[in-house]
N, C-alpha and C positions, 0 to 999 in steps of 0.2 A: 504494500500500500504506500502511495506517495501522498501523504496527508499534510495539509496546512492547518495547524492547531492554533486558533486564536487563544491568547493567554490574557485573562483578566488581571492576574497578579501572580507573583511567584508562589505564595503558599498554596493556591489552588492548582498550580501547575505540577507541584511535586508528585502527587499520587497519580495524576493523569499520565504524566510522562513515564513514571515508573511502570504503570500498567501496560502502556503501549510498547515500551521497550521489552517487557517480559514476553509479549506476544510476538516480538520480532518485527513489529510494524515500523515502517519508515515514516518519519514525520519531521517537520520543522516548526518552530514556534513563530507566531506573528503577534506583534504588539500594535494595537490600535485601540485606544481607550480615551476618546475626547470627553468622556463623561466624568472624568476624575478631576476634582477641584478641592482646594485651590492648587496653585502650581507647586507648592512645597510638597503636598501630598502626591501629586502626579509624579514629581521627580523621585520621591522616595520609592514609589511602587515600580516605576520604570527602571531605576538604577538597581533595585534589588533583583528584578528579573534579569537584567543584563549580567549581573554577577553570578546569579544562579545558573544561567545558561552557559556561561563561560566555565564555571566549575564543573558542570556536568557534560561538557563538550557537546552541547546541543546547538544546532543552527538556529539563529534568531534573526528574523526580518523585522526591522523597526519602521513603522510608519509614525514617526515621532512628531505628532501634532497635538499641542496643548489646545484643545478645542472648546474653551469656555464659551466664546461668542457663538461658535457653530452650534453647540449644544443648546444654549439658551434660546437662540433664534428658532431652532427646530422645535423645542417644547412649546414655545410661545405660539408659533404658527400652527401647531397641531392641537392647540387648546389644552395642553397638559399642565400649564403653569397657573391655572385658575386659583383664586383665593380659596383656601380650604378651611379657614377658621370662622365659619358662620355660627351664629348662635342657634340653639335648639328651637327657640321661640320663633325666630325669623325665617327658618328654613322650611320651604315647602318640600313635599315628598320628592319632587323632581330635582330640586336643588341638592338635597341630601344624597341622592343617587349620583349626581354629577360630582359632588365633593368626594365621594368614595371612589368614583371611577377615574378621577384625574391622576392619582399616583400610578394606577395600573397602565393607563395610556402612556404615561411618561416612561415607564419601564419598557413597554412594547416598542416605543420609539427608540429607546436606548439599545435594545436588542437588535432591532432592525438596522440601525446606524452602523453598529460594529460588525454584524454578520454580513451585511452587503459589502462592506469594505473588504472583509476577509474572503468572500466568494470571488470578488473581482480580482484580488491579488492572487488567489489560488489559480484562477484562469490564466493570468499573466505568466505565472511561473510554470504552468503546465502540470499542476498537481492533479491527482486523481480524485480528490475529495477535500472537503474542509469540515472543521468542527470547532468546538469551543470548550474551554475549561469551565464556563458558566454551568455546564451540566453536572459539576460535582457539588455545587453549593446547595444546601438545604434551605438557604435563605432567599434563593431566587425562585421565580415562578417557572418551575421546571417544564411544565407542559407548554407554556408560552415560548420558552427558549426553543423547545423542540419544533413547535409549529412554525416559528419564525425562520428557523434554520431550513425546514423543508420547503417553505414558501420561497425563500431566497434561492434554494437549490433549483427550483423550477424556473425562476426568472433568469438565473445566470447559467442554466444548463450545465451544472456541475453538482455531483452528488454531495449530500450532507451526511456525514458520518455521525450517526446517533449512538450514544452509549450512556447508560445511566451510571455515572461515576459516584453517585451519592453515597453508596456503602463504604467508599474509600475516604470520605471526607475527614473523619476524626483522625484516622491514621496519618493522612497527609498533613493535617494541621500539626500533629505531634512531631512529625519529622521536620516540618518547617521550623518549629520552635527549637528543635535540637540543633538545627543548622544555623540558628541565629538570624533567620530571615525576618525582615520587617513585616509586622502583622498589623494590618489596618484595623481601624475601629468602626468604620462605617462603609456602606456600599461604594460610594464614590462621588456622586454629584452633590451640588450644594443643597439640594432638597433633602437628600438622605442624611447629610450632615445636620441640617436643621432638625429633622425628625428625631435624630439620635438625642439631641440635647433637650428637645421638648418632652420626649418620653422620660428622660432622667428627671427633669423638673417635675413632671406630673407624678412620678413615683415618689419623689421626696415629699411633695406636698400631701400626697395621700397618706404616707407613713406618719406625717406630722399631724394628721387629722384636719388639714386645711382644705377648703373647697377648691375644686379645680378652677383654672382660669376659664372665664367665659368671655371670649373675645369677639367683638363685632367686626365684620369685614371692614378693613381700612382704618380701624381705631386701635392703636397700640395700647396695651395695658399700662397704667402708671408705673414708673420705676419702683415705687415703694412696695408694690405688691410682691416683688421678688424677695423681700426680707422675711426670713422665717419667723413665725409667730412667737417662737421661744425667746427671741431677742428683739422686742419692740424698739423701734428707733435706731436699729443698726444701720450704719451707712453702707450704701451700695457703692463699690468702686466706680469712680468716675461721676458720681452724682453730686449735686451741690450740697453745701453744708445744711445740716438739719435746721429747721426753723426754730425760732425761740419758743421754748416751752416743751419741745420734744425731749424725751428721756435720752440722755447720752449713752453711748455704748461704753461699757467698762471693760478694759483689757488689763492684762498683767502689766504693772508699771515697768517691768524689765524691758518690755517690748513696745511701749507706747509710741516711741519715735518711729519705729519701723511700721507700726500699724497706720500711721498717718500717710504712709506711702502705699500700703497694700490693702488696707481695709481689714476689718475683723475676720472676714471669711477666710482669708489667706492664712492668718495666724491660727485659726482653728484647724485648717488642713495641715499646717506644719506641726502643730501640737500633737496631732493624731498620727503623724508619719513616723515610720521607722527607717532610718538611714544607716547603711552599713559602709564603713570606710576601711579599706584594706591598704595597709602601708601607712605608717604614722611618722614619716620623715619630714623633710622640709616642705612638702606639699600637703600630705594628708593631715598632719597635725594642725596646720593653719585652717584647713577646710573644716575640720571638726570644731575648732574654736568658733569659726564664723557661723556655723550651723546652730550651735548651742546658743550663741548670742542672738540668733534670729528666731529662737522659739521652737526648734525641732524638739519634739517630746521624747523620742526614743532614738538612741544612737548606739550602734555596735562598733567598737574600734578594735582592729586586729593587727598585731605586729609581734614578731617573736624576739626582736632585738632588745638589748639593754641600752640605756643612755650612755653614750661615750662623750668624752670631753670635746671631741671634734664635731659633735652634733650641735654644740651650743650656738654656733654662728647662724643656724638656720631653722632649728626645730623648736617649736613653741614650748614644749615641756622640758627642754634641756636647759638646766641651770647647774650651778656648782653644787647645789643641794641634791639634785636628782641623778647625778652621775652614778652609774652602777645599778640604778633601779630599772625595772621593766618599763619600756617606753609606754606600753598600754596602760599599766598601773599608774604611772606618773601623770599621763594625760588625763586619765579618769579623775584623778584627784583635782586637777586644775579645772576640768569641765564642771565638776560638782560645786566648786567654789563659785563659779559663774552663775549656775542655775541648779540649786539643790533638788529641784523637782524633776529635773531631767532624768530619765531612766538610761543610765550609761552601763553598757555591758562591755567589759574589757577582756580580750582574749589574747593571751600570750602564746601565740602559735603561728605556724605557717599555713597559709591556705594552699591547697593543692586539689587536683582532680580526685585523688584517692579519699580525701576527707571532706569533700564538698557537701555531702549529704548532712553532715553534722552542723552546718551553719544556718539551715533554714532560710536560705536566700529567697525562696519563693514568698516568704512572709514579709519581705521588705518592700518599701515604696521606691527606694532609690539605692543604687550601689555606686560607690565611688572607688575607682581603681587608681591607687597611687603606689602600686607595687613596682619595685625595681627589677626583680627577676623576670626574665622574658617568659620562661616556661610557666611560672605561676600566674603571670599576667594573662597569658593566653588561656589558662585553665579558668580563671575568674571570668574573663570575657565570655567564653563559651557557656559557663554555668549560668551567669546572669541573664544572658539573652535567651537561653533555653527555658529559664524560669519566667520569662516575660516581664522582667523587672527593668525599669528605666536605668540605663547605665551611662555614667560620665567617666571618662578616663583621662589620666595625665600621661603625656609622653615625656621624653627626657628633658630635664630642667638643669642639667649640668652644663658647664662651659657657656654660660650665658650671664650677661650683666645688665641687659636693657629690658625691663618689664614691659615697656611700651610695644615691644615686638611680639608679645604673646597674642595668639589667635585661637579661635575655636573653629572647628570644621568637622565634617564627617571623616572618619579614619581613612577612607579611600580617596579623599580629596586633599590630604595634607601634602606639603611640599617642603623639602629641605631638612626634614627631621630624621636623623639616622634611626632612632628607636621606632618611630612610626613606620619606617620602611621595613624594619625587622618584624614588627607586629603584623603588617600586611602579609609579608612572606609566610610567617607562621600560620596565620589564619587560612591562607590559601591551601597550605599543605594539609590542614585539618578539615578542609572542605567547608569552611565557614564563609558565608556570603552576605551576611547581614551588615547593616551600617549602624554606627553609634557616634555620638559627639565626643570629640577629644579637645584638650587644650594643648597647644604645642608652640614651638618657636623654631625658626630656621637659623637663628643666630648661633655662631660657633666662634667662641673667643679662644685664641691660642693659649696654651698653658705655659707658665714659666717653669721650665724643666729644672732650673737651677735650685728651686725650692726643695729642701729636704722634707720628705713626708714620712711620718711614722706608720701610717696605715699600710697594710699589706707587707709588713716587714717583721722581723723579730722584735722590733721596738714598738709593736702595736700597743696603743693606749687603751684599747677596749678593756673594761674592768673585769678582772677575775677569771677570764676564760682563755687567756692566751690570744693567739691570732684568730680573729673572727672571720666572717664571710668575705671581708675585704682582702683577706690574705691570698685569695686565688686570683686577684685582679692584677693584670700587668700594668694598668694605668689607673691612677686615682684622679678622678676629674674634680676640678674646682667647682664650687657652687656659691651662690649669693642669695641671702634671704630676701632681697628685694624681688628676685625672680621667683624663687620657690614659693614664697608667701603669696605673691601675685597670682600664681597658678592655682594655689589652694583657694584663694578668694574667688577666682573665676569659677571653679568647680562648685563652690557654695552658691554663687550667684545663679548658676544654671539650675540648681535645685529650686531656689526661691522663685525664679521666673517661670519655671515649669509648673510649680504649685500654684502660682498666681494665674497662669493661663488656664489651668484646669478648674480653678475656683470660679473664674469668670465664665467659663464654658458651662458650668453646672448651675450657675445662678439663674 
């Protein structure tokens, strides 16, 4: 069989491709999804499929068109974008039917748009048939996809290959998670994104015993209606100050200044979040401090090293008093001095693939990777992504003096960072194709080789254990707190901004 398989996303493609390969079927993938918005979401799904196809040695044909205008024009002209938020009192039976029918018509338009493009491309390439990974999703209108495919086949005179892939869906999603593939949270178009948030808001209000929104067409609800009843007078991010006489929102005095920027909802999300930080050196220790000072309620800190006198120049817990103590224990003491109510779990151990199950990473909201060891770094990245946890990672911060050159990017888009290059190589060898955000810098400051360094020699200053991990290093790199702390602050900022974005989306 010479099949052109339309791919809606990488996770749905995993099991479909595996099944076709097992049958010995010949196929190539085709990307055409103008229904995915906004562009950042489109790019994430497209790039994940590109990396997956490359890792699996699958041919991929890209019709790379971000089609927001095309899609919106199409749904408007076909009457699919009608106002769906009419009140029960004002809706006639016919209007109610139209309200319910609009989303279905929109999906039918979307199926037709993509499958017609696939059929036309299959004909151009001389393929014997075409199909789509939409057939694996239990969330799609399966029969509508099938009927659209068969109708398109008749119009383009090319067979539509039908297969009910749905029994493979759960297994495919699990394998996609194991590979660290980006997993989307909604179908794709702006309408499905809106519906996702409206459903969450409705569920929260129902759980709180509040009446559902009753919205008349063309009349937006007042901003104050989004405030949970349990906190009357709470400020909505971006709304004007409360009028005189309204009851003010009370927040923990430790975090009042931050709450003026974020609103109380973000502080609540941070207080409920569990963040895990692996590696408590010049980057991880400052990240931990920033998160605790920002109201994170639960934090796990992991590092097997003891504080060395050479750590004092860059690690927040390293002082003359703490030299010789466990880094994790010393940092825990400091964090509890900042916020005694924070739940701090200190683990004096090394993370690895072999002991990953004991860390309960799947129970975390965020994982911060500030590990130096490449093998353990790769182990953590794989584990966090397989667990579906938001991951932020630090690349190499040695041999750098200028914190203004620090950047954030997807791991596959970094340039000029030696450690990032090694991480990418290691991930490729492991078959990992997902993306995640890293902080990095391309700066490389030459070392002063004339400086005599104790680390890595018989004169090692590490307390009580003789020559430590640094003993196996041929070169001891220089490091500056202005850069390492800057990277730690950026990692903490990524957590704060992500929490704020999620809080706004759920409001």
